[in-house]
N, C-alpha and C positions, 0 to 999 in steps of 0.2 A: 695599394688599396686592398682591404680585406673583404673577402666574400662573406656575405651574411648567411648564416645557417639557420635552417628552420627545422624544428622537431615535429615529427608526425606522431600523433597520439591516436591509438586505436582503442575504442571502447568495446569490450567483449561481453557478450551475453551468451549464456548457454542457448543452444538451439531451441530448447523447450520454451524459453521465454518468448521468443518470436511467435511460436505456434500458439501459445495460450493468450497472447495479447493482454498482458497484465496492464491495467491502466496506470498504475504507479509502481515503479520498481524500487525496492528498498535499496538504499545506498545512493540514490540520486540526490542532487543538490537542490536546495530551496530556490535557487535562481531559475530553475526550469519552469516554475509556476508562480513566481512572486507577484505577478499582476493578476493572477486568478485565485488569490487566497485572501480570506478575511481572518483576522486574529480571533481566536476563541479563548475561553478560560482554560488555562493550562491544567492538564490532568495530573502531571507529575513535576516535581522539581527537576530542573535542568532540561526539560523538554518543552518545546514551543508547540502549541496546538493551533492548527489552522483549518478552517472550513474551505473546501474547494468550491468556488463559485463559477468556475468556467463551464463551458458547455461541450468542449471537445472530448472529455474523458468521463462521460456520465453513464457508461454502461459497464457492467461486470457480469460475466457468464451470460451474455446476450440479454440481460434484464436491465432496464433503466433504474438507476439508483435515485434515492430521494435526498441523500446527504452523504458526503464523504469527508472524513476528518483525517488530516495528515499530521503526524507527530514527528518533529525534527529535533535532533540533538546536534548542536554545533552546525546547523544548516545542512545536515545529512538526514534524509528520510529514514526513520527507524521503525515506523509502524503506520498502518492504515486501518481505519474503521469505516466500513461501508454499511449504510443503513437503508433499509427498505421499510417505509412507514405504512402503517395501517394495512397489514397483510394477514391473510388467514393461515391456518395451520397447514393446509395443503401447499400453499406457496412456500412455506418454510421447509417442508419435507422435500419439495422439488429442488429448491435452491441448495439445500444441504447435500442432496445426492450429486448435483452438478459439482459443488465445491469439493466433495470427496474424490470424484474422478479427476478433477483439475489438479488437486494438490497431491495426488498419488504420483504424479509425474514431476512434481516440483519439489525438490529437496533443498536446493541451494540457489542463492541469487548472488551474483558478484557485485560488490560495491564498486562504483566507478573510481572513487578516491582511494588509490592504492590497491585496488582489486582485492579488497578484504572479503573473506567469505562469511556470509551470514547463514546461520542455521535457522531456517524459517519454519514457523508453525502457523496453521490457520485454525480458527475456531468459528463455529456458526451456532448461534442460539436465538431463541424466540422469547421475547419479553414484552409484555404490554402491547400486543399486536404489532410489534416491530421485529424485523429480522436483522440481526447484526452479524456481519462477517468481519473478523479481525485477522489481519496477517501481520506478523512481526517476528522479531527474534524470539526464540523460545523463552528467554529470560524475562521478557516483558508481557507475554500473553496473559498470564494469570492476573497480574495487576491491572491490565487494561480491562479485562472482563469484570473485575470487581468494581471498577470505576464507572461502569454503565448502569 
């Protein structure tokens, strides 16, 4: 009789990830939120866009978000767009300062699948009384900003 072997898999995050409580970590799989997502119009070819409709992860930088969009490529999270609607310029300046402090500590996020390293960039901007925060791979950030 052969003894069954089991593999133990450890998922590693840099210590800073736990401290900052990022609501969605790049590299995580679609399955983590599949019942809390609604399909949106896709922004790019080869990327699936979803609106997060769950209630468990609706805060970012201690502020309640109005909308969160997740972009997946082959079921791997590659970009996040967080939207605060109908805000004034003071709110934007405040959230942008918080984001700058937050991202100065965050340079890399490890992908669960194969522990691939993503070079992350964040962008915060104010448009039509809405504040948008985007975090994604550097290669996507400019295209995402143009799509808003």
